MDAnalysis code that builds the backbone (N, CA, C; Angstrom):
import MDAnalysis as mda
import numpy as np

u = mda.Universe.empty(234, n_residues=78, atom_resindex=np.repeat(np.arange(78), 3), trajectory=True)
u.add_TopologyAttr("name", ["N", "CA", "C"] * 78)
u.add_TopologyAttr("resid", np.arange(1, 79))
u.add_TopologyAttr("resname", ["MET", "ILE", "PHE", "GLU", "GLN", "LEU", "LYS", "THR", "MET", "LEU", "ALA", "ASP", "GLN", "PHE", "GLY", "VAL", "ASP", "ALA", "GLY", "THR", "ILE", "THR", "MET", "ASP", "THR", "THR", "PHE", "GLU", "GLU", "ASP", "LEU", "GLY", "ALA", "ASP", "SER", "LEU", "ASP", "LEU", "VAL", "ASP", "LEU", "SER", "MET", "ALA", "LEU", "GLU", "GLU", "LEU", "PHE", "GLY", "VAL", "GLU", "GLU", "MET", "THR", "GLU", "GLU", "GLU", "ILE", "SER", "GLY", "ILE", "THR", "CYS", "VAL", "GLY", "ASP", "LEU", "VAL", "HIS", "PHE", "LEU", "GLN", "GLY", "ARG", "LEU", "ASP", "ASN"])
u.atoms.positions = np.array([
    [-18.751, -40.550, 44.051],
    [-17.557, -40.522, 43.232],
    [-17.813, -41.185, 41.884],
    [-18.476, -42.323, 41.866],
    [-18.798, -42.989, 40.615],
    [-19.653, -42.069, 39.747],
    [-20.645, -41.433, 40.367],
    [-21.544, -40.555, 39.622],
    [-20.777, -39.402, 38.977],
    [-19.855, -38.797, 39.711],
    [-19.089, -37.664, 39.172],
    [-18.229, -38.101, 37.986],
    [-17.597, -39.262, 38.092],
    [-16.786, -39.774, 36.988],
    [-17.668, -40.078, 35.782],
    [-18.837, -40.662, 36.036],
    [-19.755, -40.971, 34.951],
    [-20.241, -39.710, 34.246],
    [-20.572, -38.693, 35.012],
    [-21.052, -37.447, 34.421],
    [-20.042, -36.899, 33.419],
    [-18.796, -36.873, 33.806],
    [-17.750, -36.364, 32.921],
    [-17.628, -37.220, 31.671],
    [-17.590, -38.528, 31.845],
    [-17.454, -39.429, 30.718],
    [-18.654, -39.329, 29.778],
    [-19.865, -39.311, 30.346],
    [-21.072, -39.241, 29.527],
    [-21.161, -37.909, 28.785],
    [-20.777, -36.827, 29.433],
    [-20.800, -35.517, 28.783],
    [-19.876, -35.521, 27.569],
    [-18.683, -36.104, 27.730],
    [-17.747, -36.193, 26.611],
    [-18.284, -37.084, 25.499],
    [-18.797, -38.242, 25.869],
    [-19.241, -39.220, 24.877],
    [-20.470, -38.750, 24.109],
    [-21.388, -38.073, 24.784],
    [-22.640, -37.695, 24.136],
    [-22.726, -36.206, 23.796],
    [-21.668, -35.456, 24.067],
    [-21.632, -34.056, 23.694],
    [-22.650, -33.184, 24.412],
    [-22.831, -33.440, 25.709],
    [-23.764, -32.643, 26.503],
    [-23.011, -32.006, 27.664],
    [-23.642, -31.040, 28.293],
    [-23.075, -30.385, 29.473],
    [-23.207, -31.337, 30.661],
    [-22.112, -31.579, 31.359],
    [-22.124, -32.495, 32.504],
    [-23.134, -32.055, 33.561],
    [-23.391, -30.756, 33.652],
    [-24.326, -30.241, 34.639],
    [-25.767, -30.646, 34.383],
    [-26.052, -31.093, 33.170],
    [-27.418, -31.513, 32.842],
    [-27.670, -32.980, 33.163],
    [-26.621, -33.712, 33.505],
    [-26.760, -35.151, 33.771],
    [-27.093, -35.373, 35.237],
    [-28.198, -36.086, 35.465],
    [-28.629, -36.432, 36.815],
    [-28.763, -37.944, 36.914],
    [-29.101, -38.429, 38.092],
    [-29.323, -39.865, 38.273],
    [-30.517, -40.343, 37.448],
    [-31.437, -39.428, 37.104],
    [-32.630, -39.787, 36.335],
    [-32.461, -39.626, 34.831],
    [-31.305, -39.157, 34.381],
    [-31.060, -38.987, 32.954],
    [-31.101, -40.348, 32.273],
    [-31.938, -40.464, 31.233],
    [-32.036, -41.721, 30.495],
    [-31.077, -41.708, 29.315],
    [-30.595, -42.877, 28.969],
    [-29.637, -42.975, 27.880],
    [-30.296, -42.755, 26.530],
    [-31.418, -43.400, 26.280],
    [-32.051, -43.291, 24.974],
    [-32.776, -41.961, 24.791],
    [-33.645, -41.604, 25.716],
    [-34.450, -40.400, 25.547],
    [-33.656, -39.110, 25.769],
    [-32.915, -39.021, 26.858],
    [-32.225, -37.777, 27.196],
    [-30.891, -37.599, 26.471],
    [-30.153, -38.697, 26.294],
    [-28.834, -38.603, 25.671],
    [-28.831, -39.028, 24.209],
    [-29.941, -39.600, 23.733],
    [-30.037, -40.010, 22.336],
    [-29.186, -41.215, 21.986],
    [-28.902, -42.057, 22.966],
    [-28.038, -43.224, 22.751],
    [-28.780, -44.318, 21.995],
    [-28.071, -44.954, 21.077],
    [-28.602, -46.138, 20.414],
    [-27.803, -47.347, 20.905],
    [-28.087, -48.511, 20.356],
    [-27.433, -49.726, 20.853],
    [-25.923, -49.685, 20.658],
    [-25.454, -49.102, 19.571],
    [-24.008, -48.999, 19.347],
    [-23.367, -48.075, 20.375],
    [-24.053, -46.973, 20.691],
    [-23.543, -46.063, 21.724],
    [-23.403, -46.788, 23.062],
    [-24.368, -47.651, 23.371],
    [-24.326, -48.371, 24.646],
    [-23.189, -49.381, 24.692],
    [-22.896, -49.993, 23.553],
    [-21.750, -50.913, 23.498],
    [-20.456, -50.122, 23.699],
    [-20.348, -48.975, 23.019],
    [-19.167, -48.118, 23.204],
    [-19.040, -47.686, 24.664],
    [-20.176, -47.341, 25.254],
    [-20.184, -46.926, 26.653],
    [-19.697, -48.057, 27.555],
    [-20.160, -49.269, 27.305],
    [-19.747, -50.392, 28.153],
    [-18.245, -50.626, 28.060],
    [-17.671, -50.463, 26.862],
    [-16.228, -50.637, 26.721],
    [-15.475, -49.532, 27.461],
    [-15.986, -48.311, 27.398],
    [-15.349, -47.206, 28.115],
    [-15.423, -47.424, 29.625],
    [-16.548, -47.976, 30.096],
    [-16.701, -48.262, 31.523],
    [-15.715, -49.326, 31.983],
    [-15.496, -50.330, 31.125],
    [-14.540, -51.384, 31.459],
    [-13.158, -50.776, 31.679],
    [-12.776, -49.824, 30.814],
    [-11.472, -49.182, 30.945],
    [-11.413, -48.252, 32.157],
    [-12.424, -47.412, 32.309],
    [-12.413, -46.406, 33.367],
    [-12.479, -47.015, 34.761],
    [-13.345, -48.014, 34.930],
    [-13.570, -48.578, 36.262],
    [-12.934, -49.953, 36.468],
    [-12.372, -50.540, 35.413],
    [-11.729, -51.839, 35.544],
    [-12.699, -52.975, 35.835],
    [-13.938, -52.840, 35.341],
    [-14.926, -53.892, 35.543],
    [-14.857, -54.872, 34.384],
    [-15.347, -56.075, 34.624],
    [-15.382, -57.080, 33.570],
    [-16.394, -56.688, 32.514],
    [-16.272, -57.320, 31.363],
    [-17.170, -57.027, 30.246],
    [-18.633, -57.165, 30.667],
    [-19.420, -56.206, 30.258],
    [-20.849, -56.215, 30.564],
    [-21.569, -57.056, 29.509],
    [-22.516, -57.875, 29.948],
    [-23.272, -58.696, 29.010],
    [-24.391, -57.870, 28.381],
    [-24.940, -58.365, 27.279],
    [-26.061, -57.677, 26.630],
    [-27.244, -57.557, 27.581],
    [-27.469, -58.593, 28.395],
    [-28.583, -58.566, 29.347],
    [-28.378, -57.471, 30.386],
    [-27.136, -57.326, 30.857],
    [-26.843, -56.277, 31.835],
    [-27.037, -54.892, 31.213],
    [-26.550, -54.732, 30.003],
    [-26.680, -53.444, 29.319],
    [-28.144, -53.107, 29.082],
    [-28.930, -54.079, 28.670],
    [-30.337, -53.809, 28.358],
    [-31.145, -53.459, 29.601],
    [-30.675, -53.861, 30.775],
    [-31.378, -53.562, 32.012],
    [-31.054, -52.196, 32.581],
    [-30.134, -51.493, 31.942],
    [-29.710, -50.176, 32.428],
    [-30.313, -49.116, 31.518],
    [-31.257, -48.357, 32.059],
    [-31.937, -47.361, 31.236],
    [-31.596, -45.920, 31.609],
    [-31.136, -45.716, 32.844],
    [-30.805, -44.350, 33.258],
    [-29.465, -44.356, 34.003],
    [-28.952, -43.173, 34.231],
    [-27.653, -43.033, 34.883],
    [-27.663, -43.668, 36.273],
    [-28.752, -43.511, 36.999],
    [-28.850, -44.110, 38.332],
    [-28.711, -45.625, 38.291],
    [-29.329, -46.257, 37.277],
    [-29.192, -47.712, 37.115],
    [-27.726, -48.082, 36.942],
    [-27.031, -47.287, 36.145],
    [-25.628, -47.576, 35.866],
    [-24.762, -47.371, 37.108],
    [-25.049, -46.340, 37.874],
    [-24.303, -46.098, 39.115],
    [-24.470, -47.288, 40.058],
    [-25.703, -47.755, 40.243],
    [-25.955, -48.893, 41.130],
    [-25.287, -50.163, 40.616],
    [-25.327, -50.365, 39.308],
    [-24.677, -51.525, 38.706],
    [-23.170, -51.489, 38.989],
    [-22.557, -50.338, 38.741],
    [-21.108, -50.220, 38.948],
    [-20.740, -50.370, 40.418],
    [-21.543, -49.821, 41.313],
    [-21.261, -49.977, 42.750],
    [-21.281, -51.443, 43.126],
    [-22.239, -52.186, 42.588],
    [-22.306, -53.617, 42.855],
    [-21.098, -54.371, 42.334],
    [-20.652, -54.012, 41.147],
    [-19.488, -54.655, 40.559],
    [-18.217, -54.308, 41.321],
    [-18.085, -53.058, 41.722],
    [-16.850, -52.622, 42.380],
    [-16.769, -53.076, 43.830],
    [-17.921, -53.354, 44.441],
    [-17.934, -53.818, 45.828],
    [-17.561, -55.286, 45.953],
    [-17.602, -56.020, 44.855],
    [-17.299, -57.463, 44.891],
    [-15.836, -57.728, 44.769],
])
């Protein structure tokens, strides 16, 4: 469920087809995200999933969609 919601959000934010997004899709290489895009993404995640603000260290450790799914599952399970 988290992955499906992320796919839709990422497709909208980065202007790509949701069907092309997989757990291995990288933010920088595949989606062309820069640091500002990642900050925008973290704010959108806070709204969509109701998670607390992500730190720079947490953001820098997330390189692909799968990393983000696991991160969000950990946050939502607590």
